[in-house]
C-alpha positions, 0 to 999 in steps of 0.5 A: 049250199045245202038247205037247212044244213048247219054245216053249210059250205066252206071255202078257204083262201090262202093270202100270201101278202102280209099287210096290217089290215084296215078293212076287207072286201069280199066279192061274191057270186052265188046262185040261190032262189032266195038269198034272204035265207043265207048267212055269210061269215068270214073267218080270219087266220087268227080266228076273228069272225065277221058276219057279212050277212045275217040270216033272214035280214029282210033282203029279198033278192035271188042270187048274188052277182058280184055283190061286195061286202066290207068288214072292218072286224079285222082291223089291225090284224095281219092278212097273211094266212088261210081265210075261210068263207062260210055260207049257210042256208037256214030254210028247209025245203029249198033247192040247194044254192051254189057258191060260184066264186068269191074273191077277197081284197085286203085294204091295209098297209105294210108295217113301217120299220119292220124288215 
């Protein structure tokens, strides 16, 4: 995760299961000296954006080890397709951080009556 870079880091995930979404959980493993400088966004295949963590949100911790975020921003959308996680570091002069891993969990249901 390059410091003071508007492009940040992007990671894609292709969901093959087709659910009607109720919520989405994201589990992150990030190495970073000061996570308060990080902004994290999840983008659905339909283009809906959810800010999971705002830059300079007052949090004071280094790194994120199995940290879980929840979003209801995608309520009613279909889960199938390519999802994108975006992470930016707003602070200059820091050493680069690292997105070690991430996972998505989709909570929802199959639409009844549809074959």
